[in-house]
C-alpha positions in Angstrom: 133.1 109.7 95.5 129.8 111.6 95.0 130.5 111.6 91.2 131.2 107.8 91.2 128.0 107.2 93.2 126.0 109.3 90.7 127.3 107.2 87.8 125.5 104.2 89.3 122.1 105.7 88.7 122.9 106.3 85.0 123.9 102.7 84.3 121.1 100.9 82.4 119.6 97.9 84.2 117.9 94.7 82.9 114.6 95.9 84.5 114.5 98.7 81.9 115.3 96.5 79.0 111.8 96.7 77.5 112.0 100.5 77.6 115.4 100.6 75.8 114.2 98.1 73.3 111.3 100.3 72.5 113.7 103.3 71.9 115.8 101.1 69.5 112.7 100.0 67.7 111.3 103.5 67.4 114.6 104.8 66.0 114.7 102.1 63.4 111.1 103.0 62.3 112.2 106.7 62.1 115.2 105.8 59.9 113.0 103.7 57.7 110.5 106.6 57.4 113.2 109.1 56.5 114.5 106.9 53.8 111.0 106.2 52.4 109.9 109.9 52.5 113.2 110.9 50.8 112.4 108.4 47.9 108.8 109.7 47.7 110.1 113.3 47.3 112.5 112.2 44.6 109.7 110.4 42.7 107.4 113.4 43.1 109.9 115.8 41.5 110.2 113.7 38.3 107.7 113.0 35.6 108.6 109.3 35.2 105.3 108.1 36.7 101.7 109.3 36.3 100.0 110.7 39.3 97.9 107.6 40.1 100.9 105.3 40.0 102.9 107.7 42.1 100.1 107.8 44.8 99.8 104.1 44.8 103.5 103.6 45.3 103.5 106.2 48.0 100.7 104.5 49.9 102.4 101.1 49.6 105.7 102.5 51.0 104.1 104.3 53.9 102.1 101.2 54.7 105.2 99.1 54.7 106.7 101.4 57.3 103.6 101.6 59.6 102.9 97.9 59.3 106.1 97.0 61.3 105.1 99.5 64.0 101.5 98.4 64.3 102.1 94.6 64.0 104.4 94.8 67.0 101.5 95.8 69.3 98.9 93.6 67.6 98.5 90.2 69.1 96.1 87.3 68.2 93.3 86.8 70.7 94.6 83.2 71.2 97.7 84.6 72.9 95.8 87.0 75.0 93.4 84.2 76.1 96.3 82.1 77.3 97.3 84.9 79.6 93.7 85.5 80.7 93.2 81.8 81.5 96.4 81.8 83.6 95.1 84.8 85.5 91.7 83.2 86.1 93.5 80.1 87.4 95.5 82.2 89.8 92.2 83.8 91.0 90.7 80.4 91.7 93.8 79.2 93.6 93.7 82.2 95.8 90.0 81.6 96.5 88.6 84.4 98.7 91.9 86.1 99.1 92.4 89.6 97.5 93.6 89.8 93.9 95.5 93.0 94.5 97.3 94.9 97.2 95.2 95.3 100.4 94.5 98.9 101.5 94.1 97.9 105.1 90.4 98.9 105.0 88.3 95.7 104.9 85.1 97.1 103.3 87.1 99.0 100.7 89.1 95.9 99.9 85.8 93.9 99.5 84.7 96.3 96.8 88.1 96.7 95.0 89.5 93.3 95.6 92.6 95.3 96.6 94.6 97.7 94.5 95.1 96.2 91.1 98.3 96.2 89.0 98.4 98.7 86.1 95.5 100.7 87.5 95.2 104.4 88.1 93.3 105.2 91.3 92.1 108.7 92.0 91.4 109.8 95.6 89.4 113.1 95.4 88.0 115.5 97.9 87.8 119.2 98.8 90.7 120.6 100.9 91.0 119.5 104.5 88.7 116.5 104.2 91.5 114.0 104.7 92.4 112.7 101.3 96.2 112.9 101.9 95.8 111.2 105.2 93.8 108.4 103.6 96.5 107.8 100.9 99.3 107.9 103.5 97.4 105.4 105.6 97.2 103.1 102.6 100.9 103.6 101.8 101.8 102.8 105.4 99.7 99.6 105.4 101.2 98.4 102.2 104.8 99.0 103.4 104.5 98.0 107.0 102.0 95.1 106.9 102.3 93.8 103.3 106.1 94.6 103.2 105.9 96.0 99.6 108.0 99.0 98.7 106.0 102.2 98.3 107.0 105.5 96.6 105.3 108.7 97.8 105.7 111.8 95.6 104.6 114.7 97.7 104.3 118.1 95.8 102.3 119.9 98.5 104.1 118.9 101.7 107.8 118.5 102.4 109.2 115.0 103.0 109.6 115.9 106.7 105.9 116.8 107.0 104.9 113.6 105.4 107.1 111.5 107.7 105.7 113.5 110.7 102.1 112.8 109.7 102.9 109.1 109.2 104.5 109.0 112.7 101.4 110.5 114.3 99.1 108.2 112.5 101.1 105.0 113.3 101.8 106.0 116.9 98.2 107.3 117.5 99.7 110.6 118.8 97.9 113.9 118.6 99.6 115.8 115.8 98.9 119.1 117.5 100.5 117.9 120.8 103.6 116.7 119.0 104.0 120.0 117.2 103.8 121.9 120.5 106.2 119.5 122.2 103.5 118.5 124.7 104.0 114.8 124.7 103.6 112.6 127.9 106.1 109.9 128.8 103.8 107.2 127.5 103.5 109.0 124.2 107.3 109.3 123.8 107.4 105.5 124.1 104.7 105.2 121.4 106.6 107.6 119.2 109.9 105.6 119.7 108.2 102.4 118.7 106.6 104.1 115.6 110.0 105.5 114.6 111.5 102.0 114.8 108.7 100.4 112.7 108.6 103.1 110.0 112.4 103.3 109.7 112.5 99.7 108.7 109.5 100.0 106.3 110.3 100.2 102.6 108.8 103.7 102.1 110.5 106.1 99.7 109.6 109.8 99.7 110.2 112.3 96.9 109.3 115.9 97.6 110.4 117.5 94.4 108.2 120.6 93.8 106.6 121.1 90.4 107.3 117.6 89.3 106.7 117.1 85.6 105.0 114.1 84.0 108.3 113.2 82.3 110.3 113.4 85.6 107.7 111.2 87.3 108.1 108.6 84.5 111.9 108.6 84.7 111.9 108.4 88.6 109.1 105.7 88.5 111.1 103.5 86.2 114.2 103.9 88.4 112.4 103.1 91.6 110.8 100.0 90.0 114.2 98.9 88.8 116.2 99.5 92.0 113.5 99.0 94.7 110.8 96.9 93.1 108.1 99.3 94.3 104.6 97.8 94.5 102.7 101.0 94.9 103.2 104.7 93.8 101.4 107.6 95.3 101.1 111.2 94.1 99.9 114.1 96.3 98.6 115.8 94.4 97.9 115.6 90.6 97.0 119.3 90.0 100.4 120.4 91.4 102.3 118.5 88.6 103.4 120.2 85.5 103.3 119.3 81.8 105.5 120.9 79.2 104.3 122.7 76.1 100.6 122.5 77.1 98.5 125.3 75.5 95.9 125.4 78.3 95.5 124.2 81.9 92.9 121.7 80.8 95.3 120.3 78.2 98.1 120.2 80.8 96.0 118.2 83.3 95.0 115.8 80.4 98.6 115.2 79.6 99.5 114.6 83.2 96.5 112.2 83.6 97.4 110.2 80.5 101.0 110.1 81.6 100.1 108.7 85.1 97.8 106.0 83.5 100.6 105.1 81.0 103.1 104.8 83.8 100.9 102.5 85.8 100.6 100.2 82.8 104.3 100.3 82.0 105.4 99.5 85.6 102.5 97.1 86.2 101.7 98.5 89.6 98.8 100.5 91.0 99.3 104.3 91.1 97.2 106.4 93.6 96.9 110.1 92.6 95.2 112.6 94.9 93.0 115.1 93.2 91.2 118.3 94.1 87.5 118.8 93.5 86.1 122.1 92.3 83.9 124.5 94.4 80.6 123.2 93.1 80.6 120.7 96.0 80.4 123.6 98.5 77.2 125.1 96.9 75.4 121.7 96.6 72.9 120.6 99.3 74.5 117.8 101.3 77.9 118.6 99.8 78.3 115.1 98.4 80.9 115.0 95.7 80.3 113.7 92.1 82.7 112.7 89.4 81.8 115.9 87.5 83.4 117.8 90.3 86.9 116.6 89.4 88.8 119.8 88.9 90.1 121.2 85.6 89.7 118.2 83.3 87.3 115.5 82.3 90.2 113.4 81.2 90.9 112.4 84.8 87.4 110.8 85.0 88.1 109.1 81.7 91.7 107.9 82.4 91.1 106.6 85.9 90.3 103.0 86.5 89.0 103.7 90.0 87.8 106.9 91.5 87.3 107.2 95.3 85.6 110.4 96.7 86.0 111.3 100.3 83.2 112.9 102.2 82.7 114.0 105.8 79.5 115.4 107.1 81.2 116.8 110.2 83.5 119.0 108.1 80.4 121.1 107.3 78.4 120.5 110.5 80.4 119.3 113.5 77.2 117.8 115.0 76.4 115.6 112.0 78.0 112.1 112.1 81.1 113.3 114.1 84.2 111.3 113.5 82.8 109.4 110.5 83.8 109.5 106.9 82.4 108.1 103.7 84.4 106.8 100.8 82.3 106.8 97.7 83.5 104.4 95.0 82.2 106.5 92.2 83.9 104.5 89.4 85.5 101.1 89.1 86.2 100.1 85.5 86.3 96.3 86.3 84.1 96.1 89.4 81.1 97.4 91.4 80.7 100.8 92.8 79.3 101.7 96.3 79.9 103.6 99.5 81.7 102.5 102.7 82.1 104.1 106.1 85.3 104.8 107.9 86.1 106.2 111.3 88.3 109.3 111.1 90.6 110.1 114.0 91.4 113.7 113.0 93.8 114.3 115.8 96.0 111.3 114.6 95.3 112.0 110.9 94.2 108.4 110.7 91.2 106.5 109.1 90.1 103.2 110.5 87.6 100.5 109.4 84.3 101.5 111.1 82.8 98.1 111.6 85.6 95.7 112.2 88.3 97.4 114.2 91.4 99.2 113.2 92.8 99.5 109.7 
């Protein structure tokens, strides 16, 4: 039975048709290239043509092969403008409503217009600031309130730990009390209601350790095909692996490009948590900058949106206690700025500071 069930996952689906079509197209180009280069080698080993004629013929043959590949991805601006106009019309029809997926944080949604399809969003901070909690809060909102399927790839924590953190956040229960088994009767009721809500939410958790960029791509495609995920979250980027990389910087660059490519392919937003380097600790005020992104400048380049999380009370408990700042350090297609959030550390939950709960 297990074997028969496993076969289901290997059956190609219509949702993956563009991916398989690309494989067929690439193989055809490779066969054409093999035939062309074989003929070029034959001609080069004979003296039937002078060198200039041979080089000209070689250039024409190679161009004929590459032209088919390049033209497939080259579109007249007229076609792109048709799609652009349709998108602008949809913006107009929605009016003030968000263009993308709501995060549940009003001020953040005002700046981002929600999480946009095909975009790579980086949430970065030093350890223990709350970046994982922020991403899980967004995932919870998208799944529970917006009823969109969310995939969470957790490389740092187990799936059980992630579920426990989401329970505490949703139920507003002190995580430390729950771990010690010190819950009151009223808290058990809150916990029971949270379990019921989250059990019905379309949240999918994968806690494969050392996940590679290739594995993420394969799993992402399958989740999109079978569950129509609207958001994918990764915690965190630096724990992923890339094969055949010569250096750590090259490895992170490959992972970053892979995540951005997957967001475009699946046409969904992907949130990736990222560590910041220790330069933040030595800086006066400890406010993070984009240059603090750890191990690779390619993250800064590939990301469409970079959110940096900062809490004064992490460094000085008496300074702005219970408040956090989300710094929108980069937004490729929109403004940057800072927003304030309330941080309920005991619940591992962020809330909109000005207009009530997230």
